[in-house]
Each structure stands twice: as C-alpha cells, then as structure tokens.
MIDO-168621 format. One line per 5 residues: number of its first residue (from 1); their letters; for each residue y, z, x of N, C-alpha, C, O. Coordinates in steps of 0.02 Angstrom, whole numbers. Atoms other than C-alpha are relative to their C-alpha. Last residue first. Layout:
<pts>
NUM> A> Y,Z,X,Y,Z,X,Y,Z,X,Y,Z,X ~ ...
</pts>
This chain:
<pts>
186> XXXXX> 53,-33,-78,158,619,-268,41,-33,59,23,-25,117 ~ 63,-10,15,248,595,-458,-30,42,59,-45,102,60 ~ 1,-60,47,436,594,-467,-69,17,-16,-79,54,-64 ~ -59,-39,4,441,434,-358,-27,50,-69,-63,31,-116 ~ -25,15,65,273,379,-306,47,31,-28,31,89,-39
181> XXXXX> 2,81,13,233,356,-125,12,3,-77,23,-55,-96 ~ 32,52,-68,263,513,-15,-2,-69,-38,24,-117,-10 ~ 43,68,23,388,603,-145,-23,-36,50,16,-67,85 ~ 67,-31,9,488,761,-71,-52,-45,-34,-103,-12,-40 ~ 41,39,48,640,665,3,-86,31,-17,-136,16,16
176> XXXXX> -64,31,40,762,799,61,-42,-50,-52,-40,-49,-113 ~ -58,-38,42,621,917,127,43,-27,-66,47,-7,-124 ~ 54,0,54,522,759,194,10,55,-57,-5,47,-116 ~ -3,62,60,693,717,289,-65,-1,-68,-63,-31,-122 ~ -58,12,41,697,898,363,7,-59,-58,19,-54,-118
171> XXXXX> -10,-58,36,534,892,419,32,-2,-35,16,-19,-91 ~ 28,24,59,559,714,492,-14,64,-49,-1,52,-108 ~ -41,58,42,702,779,596,-41,-13,-45,-18,-3,-101 ~ -47,-28,41,602,951,649,42,-61,-46,54,-54,-106 ~ -7,-60,1,474,856,743,46,9,-61,50,-30,-109
166> XXXXX> -64,-11,9,512,655,760,15,81,-11,74,97,-17 ~ -62,19,-38,353,618,849,74,10,-13,114,5,33 ~ 8,-26,-79,231,761,812,60,-57,25,102,-38,66 ~ -26,-50,-15,303,734,622,-19,33,72,8,85,90 ~ -72,10,12,272,554,602,29,75,27,73,76,70
161> XXXXX> -43,52,-52,108,558,678,73,4,2,108,4,53 ~ 18,-47,-69,39,698,553,46,-31,63,92,-1,92 ~ -52,-58,3,141,600,426,-14,60,58,23,98,89 ~ -45,18,-35,36,452,466,55,38,-1,105,23,32 ~ -2,-2,-58,-117,540,439,48,-33,26,46,-35,87
156> XXXXX> 3,-53,-13,-79,598,268,-21,-6,85,-15,45,119 ~ -76,-38,0,-1,439,223,-9,58,26,43,81,49 ~ -22,33,-62,-183,354,253,85,31,18,112,33,73 ~ 23,-35,-63,-244,487,143,25,-36,65,30,-11,121 ~ -17,-61,-17,-128,435,10,-27,35,52,4,80,79
151> XXXXX> -79,0,-41,-139,253,23,3,72,0,24,87,56 ~ 16,29,-76,-344,273,-9,68,7,36,74,32,92 ~ 37,-69,-51,-298,395,-146,-1,-32,48,29,-6,95 ~ -46,-50,-7,-187,240,-238,-34,74,47,3,105,85 ~ -37,26,-50,-329,128,-202,72,47,21,93,62,77
146> XXXXX> 32,-15,-76,-459,249,-286,58,-34,48,72,-3,99 ~ 1,-48,-22,-334,247,-443,-37,22,69,-15,66,106 ~ -64,-22,-29,-317,69,-441,11,67,10,51,77,55 ~ -6,-7,-79,-498,28,-431,58,25,5,66,60,56 ~ 42,-61,-7,-521,30,-634,12,14,79,17,75,86
141> XXXXX> -32,-74,43,-371,-61,-665,-49,48,21,-31,105,36 ~ -58,-18,-50,-440,-193,-519,37,60,-52,65,107,-24 ~ 20,-36,-56,-597,-198,-637,60,23,56,58,79,83 ~ 35,-69,8,-509,-236,-791,-15,40,66,12,92,85 ~ 46,-6,-44,-383,-376,-734,-42,66,-26,-11,118,-17
136> XXXXX> 68,-55,42,-271,-407,-884,-67,15,38,-119,17,5 ~ 61,36,30,-188,-550,-780,-61,26,-22,-120,11,-15 ~ -13,73,6,-16,-500,-796,-60,-20,-3,-75,-47,-56 ~ -22,12,70,-49,-319,-814,5,-64,-20,-4,-78,-79 ~ 46,-38,40,-155,-294,-654,20,-22,-61,-23,-53,-93
131> XXXXX> 46,44,0,-34,-403,-557,-54,2,-45,-79,-48,-71 ~ -26,57,41,103,-288,-611,-58,-45,10,-79,-60,-46 ~ 7,-19,66,-11,-146,-553,30,-59,-28,-7,-88,-68 ~ 49,1,13,-30,-226,-379,-29,29,-63,-89,26,-77 ~ 12,59,9,142,-255,-355,-84,-11,-42,-97,-50,-89
126> XXXXX> -53,37,75,190,-84,-415,-31,-55,-10,-56,-69,-65 ~ 35,-12,63,48,-26,-274,33,-16,-71,1,-22,-123 ~ 64,41,14,111,-133,-147,-34,50,-53,-76,21,-87 ~ 14,74,34,279,-66,-167,-58,-37,-16,-64,-72,-66 ~ -24,3,72,236,107,-161,13,-76,-28,-7,-104,-79
121> XXXXX> 62,-8,44,142,71,3,36,1,-85,21,-41,-127 ~ 61,43,1,283,-2,79,-41,-5,-43,-51,-51,-83 ~ -16,44,56,409,134,0,-50,-61,14,-79,-83,-36 ~ 25,72,-17,333,263,109,-8,-60,-46,-60,-82,-70 ~ 16,10,-69,437,419,114,-41,-58,21,-37,-80,78
116> XXXXX> 64,-28,-24,493,393,-65,0,-4,76,38,-44,104 ~ 41,-32,50,653,402,-147,-55,20,16,-75,76,3 ~ -29,-76,30,787,390,-15,-42,16,-68,-24,61,-105 ~ 9,-68,-47,676,273,92,27,65,-22,12,122,-3 ~ 77,-12,39,689,138,-52,-16,67,40,-39,117,11
111> XXXXX> 43,31,39,878,132,17,-57,25,-33,-52,78,-64 ~ -45,50,53,934,256,147,-41,-51,-37,-100,-56,-20 ~ -19,-44,54,841,384,247,43,-32,-51,70,2,-96 ~ -47,39,51,772,278,397,7,58,-66,-41,94,-77 ~ 18,-21,67,718,394,539,45,-45,-38,105,-52,-26
106> XXXXX> -47,-34,26,767,302,706,-33,9,-71,-60,-39,-99 ~ -64,6,24,644,233,812,32,48,-46,9,105,-48 ~ -50,-31,35,486,254,908,66,-26,-5,95,-53,42 ~ -21,-52,-36,369,120,942,59,34,-36,92,11,-83 ~ -53,33,-43,278,33,795,17,62,71,-14,115,81
101> XXXXX> 30,18,-60,103,81,744,61,-24,37,55,-51,92 ~ 29,-69,-25,158,181,576,-21,-24,84,-33,23,122 ~ -50,-42,-19,297,28,544,-33,76,24,1,119,52 ~ 52,-58,2,171,-107,538,45,49,39,53,51,100 ~ 58,8,45,283,-249,451,-62,49,18,-108,57,-22
96> XXXXX> 67,46,-37,449,-189,517,-70,6,-33,-89,55,-65 ~ 61,-46,-50,559,-36,487,-34,-54,19,-61,-46,74 ~ -24,-38,-49,717,-100,398,-35,23,29,-8,68,62 ~ -66,28,-25,696,-270,324,28,68,41,73,63,83 ~ 25,52,-57,508,-228,292,55,-14,47,47,-24,107
91> XXXXX> 29,-39,-46,571,-78,178,-15,-34,56,-8,-4,110 ~ -44,-62,-36,687,-188,82,-11,33,40,33,45,80 ~ -37,24,-34,551,-313,57,48,25,39,54,19,100 ~ 21,8,-53,426,-201,-2,54,-43,54,57,-30,114 ~ 1,-71,-39,542,-132,-131,-29,-13,87,-4,9,139
86> XXXXX> -55,-15,-24,585,-298,-186,-8,68,45,19,83,99 ~ -12,44,-59,413,-351,-204,68,19,29,75,15,90 ~ 43,-18,-60,369,-196,-296,13,-43,59,9,-26,117 ~ -9,-60,-24,514,-211,-417,-42,16,60,-18,47,107 ~ -63,-3,-39,474,-401,-451,28,69,39,47,62,97
81> XXXXX> -8,46,-53,301,-382,-473,59,-7,15,68,4,75 ~ 38,-33,-56,318,-236,-586,-1,-30,59,19,-1,110 ~ -52,-60,-22,451,-321,-689,-30,26,53,1,28,107 ~ -79,23,-31,351,-469,-715,48,42,43,76,31,97 ~ 18,21,-53,197,-380,-766,39,-47,54,29,-56,114
76> XXXXX> 7,-68,-33,313,-290,-894,-45,-25,55,-27,7,104 ~ -52,-41,-12,375,-446,-956,-16,52,34,23,62,81 ~ -27,28,-45,219,-564,-934,72,51,7,91,60,65 ~ 31,23,-79,118,-448,-1019,40,-36,54,39,-13,111 ~ 0,-63,-25,239,-408,-1162,-43,-3,77,-21,10,133
71> XXXXX> -71,-11,-33,266,-592,-1184,2,67,37,25,74,94 ~ -24,31,-69,90,-621,-1195,68,-2,21,85,-23,76 ~ -10,79,-9,60,-490,-1330,5,-32,69,9,1,120 ~ -67,6,58,-33,-333,-1298,11,-89,-5,-23,-137,12 ~ -74,-69,-15,-111,-266,-1144,45,-22,-44,106,-11,-40
66> XXXXX> -48,35,27,-291,-354,-1183,62,57,-8,65,112,-34 ~ -16,-69,65,-426,-302,-1070,76,-41,-10,109,-75,29 ~ -66,-9,12,-514,-440,-956,6,45,-50,-38,61,-89 ~ -6,-14,60,-706,-460,-885,84,35,0,104,75,42 ~ 43,-69,18,-698,-550,-738,40,31,-52,100,23,-64
61> XXXXX> 33,-17,72,-642,-707,-660,-25,57,-5,-59,81,41 ~ 71,6,2,-542,-669,-483,-28,5,-91,-14,50,-130 ~ 16,61,16,-356,-667,-501,-64,-24,-17,-73,-65,-62 ~ -36,11,84,-323,-483,-516,-22,-62,-13,-50,-69,-67 ~ 50,-46,53,-444,-445,-347,29,-30,-69,-12,-59,-106
56> XXXXX> 51,39,8,-333,-562,-237,-41,13,-60,-52,-28,-105 ~ -35,54,47,-191,-441,-255,-43,-61,-24,-35,-87,-79 ~ -9,-37,60,-302,-293,-204,41,-67,-51,35,-80,-111 ~ 41,6,30,-381,-406,-55,10,42,-84,-33,39,-128 ~ 11,70,11,-218,-453,31,-58,15,-81,-44,-3,-138
51> XXXXX> -61,21,64,-147,-269,38,-49,-69,-29,-72,-65,-86 ~ -23,-44,48,-265,-180,164,28,-14,-56,25,26,-102 ~ 71,-22,19,-354,-330,240,22,70,-61,0,78,-118 ~ 9,42,52,-170,-396,273,-77,10,-40,-89,-18,-94 ~ -51,-22,57,-148,-238,378,-13,-48,-65,-23,-24,-121
46> XXXXX> 19,-59,26,-310,-278,464,63,13,-46,52,17,-106 ~ 59,22,36,-260,-460,502,-21,67,-40,-27,62,-101 ~ -28,28,69,-85,-393,560,-53,-21,-43,-41,-17,-103 ~ -29,-64,19,-178,-292,691,38,-20,-68,38,15,-119 ~ 53,-43,19,-283,-443,743,23,73,-34,-20,110,-59
41> XXXXX> 36,35,52,-133,-560,765,-58,50,-31,-56,59,-92 ~ -56,-13,57,-47,-421,874,-28,-29,-69,-30,2,-122 ~ -46,50,4,-203,-428,1000,39,13,-76,12,35,-127 ~ 19,59,34,-281,-259,999,56,-46,-4,114,-28,-13 ~ 22,44,-41,-204,-134,1125,-36,-73,-18,-43,-121,20
36> XXXXX> -55,37,-8,-110,-50,987,-11,-53,71,31,-94,91 ~ -31,47,48,-260,-11,908,54,-44,8,67,-97,-21 ~ 42,54,2,-337,64,1065,20,-49,-52,10,-109,-42 ~ -10,30,-55,-187,175,1080,-34,-55,12,-7,-102,40 ~ -81,37,-1,-183,233,908,8,-50,48,29,-106,34
31> XXXXX> 35,43,32,-382,282,933,71,-34,-22,67,-94,-34 ~ 44,17,-37,-321,419,1079,-14,-88,-41,-13,-138,-4 ~ -49,43,-54,-172,465,980,-34,-50,35,-9,-105,44 ~ -21,-21,-69,-274,513,841,39,-36,46,54,-95,40 ~ 6,-70,-2,-305,488,658,-16,26,63,-57,71,67
26> XXXXX> -46,-47,16,-218,336,628,-21,68,26,22,108,44 ~ -46,10,-71,-360,204,705,67,47,8,95,52,62 ~ 49,-30,-58,-478,289,582,58,2,50,85,50,79 ~ -16,-57,-17,-355,263,438,-29,45,50,-18,105,60 ~ -63,-4,-17,-354,80,478,17,90,-7,56,117,32
21> XXXXX> 4,22,-73,-545,77,477,86,14,8,96,53,54 ~ 13,-69,-27,-538,170,300,0,-22,83,5,26,122 ~ -38,-68,6,-407,78,228,-53,27,38,-29,66,79 ~ -48,11,-27,-514,-101,277,40,58,25,52,68,84 ~ 18,17,-67,-667,-34,216,55,2,45,61,46,87
16> XXXXX> 22,-71,-18,-599,-5,49,-18,12,81,15,53,114 ~ -58,-69,-9,-498,-159,51,-14,62,13,21,97,48 ~ -43,3,-73,-653,-259,102,58,33,10,77,58,62 ~ 39,-33,-58,-746,-163,-35,25,-26,60,26,10,110 ~ -26,-87,0,-621,-230,-173,-26,42,65,12,80,96
11> XXXXX> -71,-10,-32,-657,-409,-113,34,53,-16,88,63,11 ~ -13,7,-59,-842,-382,-128,68,-7,37,80,8,96 ~ 22,-56,-52,-826,-311,-285,-3,-2,50,15,49,79 ~ -56,-36,-7,-736,-461,-336,-14,68,18,28,99,51 ~ -49,35,-47,-877,-577,-283,69,46,3,103,50,54
6> XXXXX> 10,-23,-71,-999,-473,-373,25,-32,45,-2,-25,99 ~ -24,-74,0,-898,-482,-539,-22,13,74,15,43,113 ~ -87,-15,-3,-890,-665,-513,6,58,16,41,74,64 ~ -16,29,-67,-1080,-682,-489,74,20,17,94,50,67 ~ 12,-63,-54,-1104,-572,-636,6,-29,68,9,11,115
1> X> -56,-52,-16,-1001,-707,-735,-24,58,40,18,92,68
</pts>
C-alpha cells in the first residue's frame, strides 16, 4: 500500500510542479513570449500536466473514505462530473483550449462566463471533486484545497494580463462577474 501512496504523491507532485511552471510562464510578458515559442504539443502537454494528474490521482489505489451509500456516491459524484464537464466543454467552445495564451479576442460574458470569470478552472475543480466522491479518494480530497489555491494563484497572473490586454473592458466585466472560480464563494 505504501508503494501506491508514494505513486499517488508523485502524481500530485507532478500537478503541483506543473502549476508552478505554468504560473511562471504567465508571470511576465517576456516569459509568456517564450512559452508561445514552444511547440504547441509541449504547450498542451503542460496544460495536461495541470489537469490530468488531478483526475488520475483519484483512481490510484489508496486509503478510501466512505461517503455513504453506493447510490449517493454515484449520484453526487456523477452530478459533479457531469456539471464540471459541461462547464469545461461550454468554455472551450467559446474561448479555446489555452485561453490565457491565445491572441487577443473579444471578452466572453455569456454562458458559464456570466457566473465565474474562469469557468475552465471551475469545471476542472468540479470534475476533480466528483471523481473524489465517486472513488472515495482520501489523499486527493486532502489535496483539493491546495489545488484550488494553485488555480487561484494562476488566475491572479492571468487577470493581470487580461487587465493589461483589455483595460477598462475587463475591469467592467470583473465588476459584473465578481467571482473568479467558484460561484458565490471566490
């Protein structure tokens, strides 16, 4: 069992380091320019590293917690996974797979973007939570608050870029849509 827990911690460490690297590339125009010169395959691999390990971490054998009956586990886990997936798909259809690194486009304020300013991250966290419930994954549940903080840090860099890029238009949008990642919370 300890070997599998070490494997799980390695998977979550990959996520943590990827989020730090991704935040680094967003921290300045010069670093963002370097990132944009990297082949698109490697850009997408970095994005996958920020998401994939979260999802994989829930299925690795590990200590489990009991969220109640099988019915409730499947019901709530399934609802979260479906809701998060629909949020991600809706956002991708509107803005693309790596929105923070795309060339300037119009601010989207409809659909999921009318509830939170970063629905792709919201959807990712909702799917992650659904998988945690579905697979009763203890260690990812403990990691969930940290993953939320990592996305929040990433958002802070992105929002500085968005204000630079869109100016008053983005500031007005952020006044209208107050929450960054979790509706009614943050």
